[in-house]
KOLDREN-882369 format. One line per 3 residues: their letters; for each residue y, z, x of C-alpha. Coordinates in steps of 0.2 Angstrom, whole numbers, plus 5000, padded with zeros to 4 digits. Layout:
A	Y:Z:X  ...
// end
This chain:
MLR	5590:5621:4750  5582:5619:4765  5584:5635:4776
VNE	5580:5628:4792  5588:5627:4809  5589:5609:4811
DCY	5593:5597:4826  5603:5581:4822  5600:5565:4828
AVG	5609:5548:4824  5606:5530:4824  5622:5519:4822
VTS	5641:5521:4822  5643:5530:4804  5627:5540:4806
RII	5635:5547:4823  5649:5553:4814  5640:5562:4800
ASE	5628:5569:4811  5643:5577:4823  5651:5584:4808
LAS	5635:5591:4802  5631:5599:4820  5648:5607:4821
LQS	5650:5612:4802  5654:5630:4802  5644:5635:4786
AKS	5628:5626:4795  5631:5636:4811  5629:5652:4800
RRK	5613:5645:4792  5605:5641:4808  5607:5658:4815
NAA	5597:5666:4800  5583:5651:4799  5567:5655:4803
NKA	5560:5639:4804  5565:5623:4815  5568:5605:4809
SIV	5575:5589:4814  5586:5577:4804  5588:5558:4808
LID	5602:5550:4802  5600:5530:4801  5614:5516:4797
RTL	5608:5506:4781  5618:5491:4790  5608:5491:4805
DLV	5595:5481:4794  5599:5474:4777  5583:5461:4779
GPA	5574:5473:4766  5585:5478:4753  5593:5459:4753
GHH	5576:5452:4750  5565:5447:4736  5549:5453:4743
GET	5545:5466:4729  5530:5474:4740  5530:5487:4727
LAD	5530:5486:4708  5545:5499:4708  5556:5489:4719
KVI	5553:5475:4706  5557:5486:4691  5573:5493:4701
SLL	5579:5476:4705  5577:5468:4688  5582:5482:4675
PRL	5599:5489:4673  5602:5506:4679  5602:5522:4670
PGH	5620:5526:4667  5627:5540:4679  5612:5537:4691
SSD	5609:5529:4708  5589:5529:4710  5583:5524:4691
VAV	5583:5513:4677  5587:5511:4659  5571:5506:4648
NMA	5573:5499:4631  5560:5509:4621  5566:5500:4605
DLC	5549:5491:4603  5540:5507:4601  5552:5515:4588
SKG	5552:5514:4568  5555:5498:4560  5574:5493:4562
SQY	5577:5503:4577  5590:5494:4590  5595:5497:4607
SQD	5611:5496:4614  5621:5501:4629  5628:5515:4620
VVM	5611:5523:4617  5612:5541:4625  5594:5543:4630
PGC	5585:5528:4635  5568:5529:4644  5567:5529:4663
LAH	5555:5531:4677  5557:5549:4684  5547:5564:4674
PRD	5545:5577:4687  5537:5589:4673  5525:5576:4668
GFA	5510:5576:4680  5503:5558:4674  5520:5551:4675
HSL	5523:5558:4692  5507:5552:4699  5510:5534:4691
LNT	5527:5533:4698  5520:5538:4716  5508:5524:4713
MIT	5520:5510:4711  5529:5516:4726  5514:5517:4739
SKQ	5501:5504:4731  5500:5486:4728  5506:5479:4712
KEC	5487:5474:4706  5482:5494:4709  5497:5500:4699
LMD	5493:5488:4684  5476:5493:4683  5481:5512:4685
INR	5494:5510:4672  5481:5502:4659  5469:5516:4663
HLV	5480:5529:4658  5486:5519:4643  5468:5517:4638
EAA	5464:5535:4640  5481:5542:4631  5475:5530:4614
SEE	5458:5537:4616  5464:5555:4616  5476:5551:4602
GLP	5462:5544:4592  5471:5528:4591  5462:5510:4586
LQL	5458:5503:4604  5452:5487:4605  5448:5483:4624
TGR	5448:5464:4627  5450:5452:4642  5442:5451:4659
IGR	5439:5468:4667  5451:5470:4683  5463:5457:4677
INA	5479:5466:4669  5494:5459:4664  5510:5462:4653
DTL	5501:5456:4638  5487:5467:4641  5498:5483:4644
EGH	5509:5477:4628  5494:5477:4618  5489:5494:4622
LKL	5507:5501:4621  5509:5495:4603  5496:5506:4597
FKG	5510:5521:4599  5523:5513:4589  5529:5524:4575
NRQ	5517:5537:4580  5530:5552:4584  5517:5565:4590
AFT	5507:5552:4601  5523:5546:4608  5530:5565:4613
NHS	5512:5570:4620  5513:5554:4632  5531:5550:4633
GLL	5533:5548:4652  5518:5536:4653  5525:5526:4638
QIA	5542:5524:4646  5534:5517:4663  5522:5507:4655
MAT	5537:5498:4645  5546:5497:4660  5532:5487:4669
IKT	5531:5476:4654  5550:5472:4653  5549:5468:4672
LKH	5535:5457:4671  5543:5448:4656  5561:5447:4663
DRY	5570:5430:4663  5573:5433:4683  5554:5437:4687
TMM	5550:5419:4691  5565:5417:4701  5563:5433:4711
EKL	5546:5427:4715  5554:5409:4721  5566:5417:4731
HSI	5553:5428:4738  5542:5412:4745  5559:5405:4752
EKM	5562:5421:4762  5544:5420:4769  5546:5402:4773
IML	5563:5407:4782  5553:5420:4792  5539:5408:4797
NSG	5549:5394:4802  5562:5403:4813  5549:5404:4827
DQD	5548:5386:4826  5560:5376:4836  5554:5359:4828
CPS	5559:5366:4810  5575:5365:4801  5588:5378:4804
TLS	5589:5393:4793  5606:5386:4785  5600:5370:4782
QIK	5585:5377:4772  5596:5387:4761  5608:5372:4759
QFM	5592:5362:4753  5588:5377:4740  5605:5374:4733
DTE	5603:5355:4733  5587:5356:4723  5587:5371:4713
NNY	5597:5371:4696  5594:5389:4689  5599:5401:4704
DLE	5614:5413:4703  5627:5413:4716  5622:5429:4721
DVM	5605:5422:4725  5613:5411:4738  5623:5426:4746
LLL	5609:5436:4747  5598:5423:4756  5613:5422:4768
VFV	5613:5441:4771  5595:5441:4772  5595:5428:4787
YSL	5612:5434:4797  5604:5451:4797  5587:5445:4803
EGG	5594:5432:4815  5613:5434:4818  5621:5420:4824
DCH	5604:5411:4828  5601:5405:4809  5613:5389:4812
EDE	5612:5376:4824  5630:5372:4824  5646:5378:4815
DEE	5646:5362:4803  5631:5369:4795  5640:5384:4791
REI	5655:5374:4784  5643:5364:4774  5636:5380:4766
QKA	5655:5386:4763  5659:5369:4754  5644:5370:4743
LVQ	5648:5389:4737  5666:5384:4735  5661:5370:4724
AIL	5647:5379:4715  5660:5394:4710  5674:5382:4703
TKQ	5661:5374:4692  5652:5389:4685  5658:5395:4668
ELS	5655:5413:4670  5656:5424:4686  5648:5441:4689
DNI	5660:5456:4694  5655:5454:4713  5660:5436:4714
IYL	5676:5440:4704  5680:5453:4718  5679:5440:4731
VGY	5689:5425:4722  5700:5433:4707  5700:5433:4690
QPT	5708:5417:4688  5701:5408:4703  5708:5392:4711
EDT	5702:5381:4725  5713:5390:4737  5707:5407:4731
VRR	5690:5404:4731  5689:5396:4749  5699:5411:4756
GIQ	5687:5422:4748  5671:5413:4755  5678:5413:4771
KFF	5682:5432:4771  5662:5434:4765  5656:5423:4780
QKL	5666:5434:4791  5658:5449:4786  5642:5441:4787
ASL	5645:5437:4805  5649:5455:4807  5633:5460:4798
GQT	5625:5448:4812  5632:5460:4826  5628:5477:4819
RSH	5614:5481:4831  5623:5472:4848  5627:5491:4853
LKQ	5609:5496:4853  5597:5494:4867  5580:5497:4860
FRS	5582:5492:4842  5595:5477:4844  5583:5465:4836
VFE	5572:5465:4820  5566:5448:4821  5547:5447:4827
SQG	5541:5432:4836  5523:5429:4832  5517:5414:4841
FQG	5525:5399:4832  5530:5410:4818  5542:5423:4815
GHK	5542:5439:4805  5553:5454:4800  5550:5471:4811
SIF	5559:5484:4801  5570:5495:4810  5563:5510:4802
KQI	5544:5506:4809  5553:5504:4826  5561:5521:4824
IDD	5545:5529:4820  5535:5522:4833  5546:5527:4846
IFN	5547:5544:4839  5529:5548:4838  5523:5537:4853
PAK	5511:5547:4862  5519:5541:4878  5536:5547:4873
PDL	5546:5535:4880  5566:5539:4881  5574:5537:4865
MDI	5590:5528:4870  5597:5523:4853  5591:5540:4844
EYK	5607:5550:4848  5605:5569:4849  5620:5579:4842
SSG	5621:5596:4850  5628:5610:4840  5631:5623:4855
LKD	5633:5626:4872  5613:5629:4876  5609:5612:4866
LLK	5623:5603:4877  5614:5608:4893  5597:5604:4886
SGF	5602:5587:4881  5615:5583:4894  5609:5589:4911
GMF	5589:5588:4908  5589:5576:4921  5594:5591:4933
MKV	5585:5604:4926  5566:5606:4922  5569:5605:4904
SKP	5562:5590:4893  5575:5582:4882  5574:5585:4863
RPS	5565:5573:4852  5564:5572:4833  5546:5576:4834
DHP	5548:5593:4843  5548:5602:4826  5535:5603:4812
LLI	5548:5596:4799  5557:5579:4801  5569:5573:4788
LYV	5573:5554:4789  5590:5549:4781  5596:5532:4777
VGG	5615:5532:4775  5619:5519:4763  5602:5518:4751
ITC	5583:5513:4755  5570:5503:4746  5554:5508:4739
SEV	5545:5496:4750  5553:5504:4765  5548:5521:4759
RLI	5531:5514:4758  5533:5507:4775  5537:5524:4783
REA	5525:5532:4775  5510:5522:4782  5519:5522:4799
VSS	5519:5540:4800  5501:5541:4794  5496:5530:4808
YKP	5500:5542:4821  5493:5557:4811  5505:5569:4818
NTQ	5507:5587:4814  5524:5584:4806  5529:5584:4789
VII	5542:5570:4786  5553:5570:4771  5562:5554:4767
GST	5580:5553:4760  5594:5542:4756  5611:5540:4745
SVL	5601:5529:4733  5587:5517:4728  5593:5499:4731
KPT	5591:5484:4722  5596:5467:4731  5614:5465:4721
DII	5618:5482:4728  5620:5475:4744  5633:5460:4738
HRA	5644:5475:4729  5643:5486:4743  5645:5475:4758
FAQ	5657:5462:4750  5664:5468:4733  5673:5485:4734
DNL	5686:5493:4745  5678:5500:4760  5693:5513:4763
FPD	5689:5520:4745  5671:5514:4739  5666:5517:4723
EL	5646:5518:4729  5640:5524:4745
// end
């Protein structure tokens, strides 16, 4: 437990409620009285920017692994890795296996370092690092290592060739268990059936952002409709995620008129009615035995929520837009990057959207009457420790982005990043559209 006296800040409606409760919590007040160190905690609503988690950019290898592999049972930030290929002949993997492989190995220095590389480095660098550790481990165990292929060009087959050296060798497996699990997770990801589609969706999202700044290009919804008409292997949730991506990015500016939205709705209704098998998220929307009427109502409800997502930043002043116009092209400027820039900006601009929650009369006077007194308003950068906590989940790419943004200012502040979970794209569909918001099964 961090024994600190914290100042609470919030960005977003839900975070404001949580920050108010934390500031007035009696046990927290008692802790603050006895704490010698000061800190700031900034709570941020996930729904303010869903472009990152709904996208398939996978800027980090960790994001791709988490997106494509199944969750580790009972966990919200790790994956289950099928390790049967390294076990004795005849071993099989099933969902009932008590201890599948995973990514997190805090007591294994090599594995911990690799996981950090997967989150903070480019994919090529990650693959080279994993391969180097595998080669060193195989040499250490005296395994018959054969180095083939081009230097600097590492792919799934290269890793798999080195990984197979450990098959059936119990002692070598035990000595390098964390490394082997991470390497296997990487191989399973790169060879996953959905990997190619993930790359294709990333290309579409990239094209959408580039075209968004050009008025001569087709509207965003018309581009998604074209994808549905020309692509045969997409999942329904792929289209839904593209819609979440563009509505969070552009709001109501993603279509030229309501007819385009109706065309997308009709296409989705038809696709659901002709689909042989539906995912749990789609079933939640349209029912177990969907009819044309229930499907149409489910899709209309989906688009109503989409419109709401497009308006989540409407009450903000500084962070109202995450769309960045770059000449004739457009791009995404993460709300987390904007928040970091404003917090550590040497000019110290007013933080209109980062709301300070006082815990007592002294703090109230400091924040509310600063304009009449010679007292500077509190800022999250005032203390040596800053905790950024995203309410609703965060992606590994966003962790990397925050890390790089903070490093660019070289502040005398330690920054800790926290969240309720590490997100994969399909989590957004489930949490925003396919669960009871009053009694959610996931936060």
